[in-house]
NUDOTI-190960 format. One record per residue (C-alpha): residue number from 1; residue in one letter; chain; x negated, y, z. Coordinates in steps of 0.2 Angstrom, whole numbers, plus 5000, padded with zeros to 4 digits. Example, Ala and Ser with C-alpha at 12.3 -4.5 7.8 and 13.67 -1.06 7.14 Angstrom:
TINU   pos   code   unit     xx     yy     zz
TINU     1      a      A   4938   4978   5039
TINU     2      s      A   4932   4995   5036
//
This chain:
TINU   pos   code   unit     xx     yy     zz
TINU     1      x      A   4594   4967   5329
TINU     2      x      A   4584   4980   5338
TINU     3      x      A   4575   4974   5354
TINU     4      x      A   4572   4983   5370
TINU     5      x      A   4554   4982   5376
TINU     6      x      A   4553   4998   5388
TINU     7      x      A   4533   4993   5392
TINU     8      x      A   4529   4993   5372
TINU     9      x      A   4539   5005   5364
TINU    10      x      A   4530   5021   5364
TINU    11      x      A   4513   5016   5369
TINU    12      x      A   4500   5024   5360
TINU    13      x      A   4483   5014   5357
TINU    14      x      A   4467   5014   5345
TINU    15      x      A   4473   5006   5328
TINU    16      x      A   4459   4993   5330
TINU    17      x      A   4465   4988   5347
TINU    18      x      A   4484   4985   5341
TINU    19      x      A   4478   4977   5325
TINU    20      x      A   4466   4964   5334
TINU    21      x      A   4479   4961   5347
TINU    22      x      A   4493   4959   5336
TINU    23      x      A   4484   4948   5322
TINU    24      x      A   4479   4937   5338
TINU    25      x      A   4496   4934   5342
TINU    26      x      A   4502   4927   5327
TINU    27      x      A   4507   4943   5316
TINU    28      x      A   4501   4950   5300
TINU    29      x      A   4500   4968   5295
TINU    30      x      A   4509   4973   5280
TINU    31      x      A   4516   4990   5272
TINU    32      x      A   4505   5004   5268
TINU    33      x      A   4491   5013   5276
TINU    34      x      A   4502   5027   5283
TINU    35      x      A   4512   5017   5295
TINU    36      x      A   4506   5000   5299
TINU    37      x      A   4520   4987   5300
TINU    38      x      A   4517   4970   5309
TINU    39      x      A   4527   4955   5306
TINU    40      x      A   4529   4938   5314
TINU    41      x      A   4540   4923   5310
TINU    42      x      A   4550   4913   5323
TINU    43      x      A   4556   4896   5315
TINU    44      x      A   4571   4888   5324
TINU    45      x      A   4571   4870   5322
TINU    46      x      A   4589   4867   5328
TINU    47      x      A   4597   4878   5314
TINU    48      x      A   4582   4877   5301
TINU    49      x      A   4582   4897   5301
TINU    50      x      A   4568   4907   5300
TINU    51      x      A   4567   4924   5308
TINU    52      x      A   4554   4939   5308
TINU    53      x      A   4550   4950   5322
TINU    54      x      A   4544   4966   5315
TINU    55      x      A   4534   4980   5325
TINU    56      x      A   4533   4995   5317
TINU    57      x      A   4520   5008   5321
TINU    58      x      A   4515   5026   5316
TINU    59      x      A   4499   5035   5318
TINU    60      x      A   4498   5048   5332
TINU    61      x      A   4489   5064   5333
TINU    62      x      A   4471   5064   5336
TINU    63      x      A   4468   5069   5355
TINU    64      x      A   4451   5076   5361
TINU    65      x      A   4436   5068   5353
TINU    66      x      A   4443   5052   5348
TINU    67      x      A   4434   5044   5334
TINU    68      x      A   4447   5031   5327
TINU    69      x      A   4465   5034   5323
TINU    70      x      A   4478   5028   5336
TINU    71      x      A   4496   5021   5332
TINU    72      x      A   4512   5023   5342
TINU    73      x      A   4522   5008   5344
TINU    74      x      A   4540   5010   5338
TINU    75      x      A   4555   5000   5342
TINU    76      x      A   4553   4981   5337
TINU    77      x      A   4567   4971   5329
TINU    78      x      A   4572   4954   5324
TINU    79      x      A   4581   4949   5309
TINU    80      x      A   4585   4932   5301
TINU    81      x      A   4576   4930   5284
TINU    82      x      A   4590   4922   5275
TINU    83      x      A   4602   4936   5281
TINU    84      x      A   4590   4948   5272
TINU    85      x      A   4591   4940   5255
TINU    86      x      A   4610   4936   5255
TINU    87      x      A   4615   4951   5264
TINU    88      x      A   4624   4941   5278
TINU    89      x      A   4621   4953   5291
TINU    90      x      A   4634   4946   5303
TINU    91      x      A   4624   4931   5307
TINU    92      x      A   4621   4929   5325
TINU    93      x      A   4603   4926   5331
TINU    94      x      A   4603   4913   5345
TINU    95      x      A   4600   4917   5363
TINU    96      x      A   4584   4906   5363
TINU    97      x      A   4575   4915   5347
TINU    98      x      A   4580   4932   5356
TINU    99      x      A   4572   4927   5372
TINU   100      x      A   4556   4920   5363
TINU   101      x      A   4555   4936   5353
TINU   102      x      A   4556   4947   5369
TINU   103      x      A   4543   4936   5379
TINU   104      x      A   4532   4938   5365
TINU   105      x      A   4534   4957   5365
TINU   106      x      A   4531   4957   5385
TINU   107      x      A   4515   4947   5382
TINU   108      x      A   4509   4959   5369
TINU   109      x      A   4513   4974   5381
TINU   110      x      A   4503   4965   5394
TINU   111      x      A   4488   4963   5383
TINU   112      x      A   4489   4981   5376
TINU   113      x      A   4491   4989   5394
TINU   114      x      A   4476   4978   5400
TINU   115      x      A   4465   4983   5385
TINU   116      x      A   4470   5002   5387
TINU   117      x      A   4464   5002   5405
TINU   118      x      A   4447   4995   5400
TINU   119      x      A   4445   5009   5387
TINU   120      x      A   4449   5022   5400
TINU   121      x      A   4435   5016   5411
//
C-alpha cells in the first residue's frame, strides 16, 4: 500500500542526515549502495501480524560544492510481511497500522526538515 506523505516525498537531504535520522527512528538500511532503502517493522498485537514500512531513496545529483552525497526520498509504502511470503496481496491493512505508519512518516519529515534548516545556516 502506497502511503501519502507530501512533506517527505521528494525531500533531498545529505545521506548521513537521512541515515542517522531513520536509524534513530527504528529503521534499518537494506539493499545496495546505489539506492539505499530503509525498513521498519510494525507489529499488530491484535492480529499477530507483522507489517513493514519501507522508505526508498535515490542518490540526487551533486549541487554546488557539496562534499557528501545527497538522497531524494521516494514514496513510502506499507506491506504485510506474511502477504509477501504467501502472495496474499488481498489482505487489508488495519486502519490503526496505516495511521501509525503515517504518523511515523510525519515525524520523520519533521525531524529532517528541522535538520535541513540547521544545515542551511
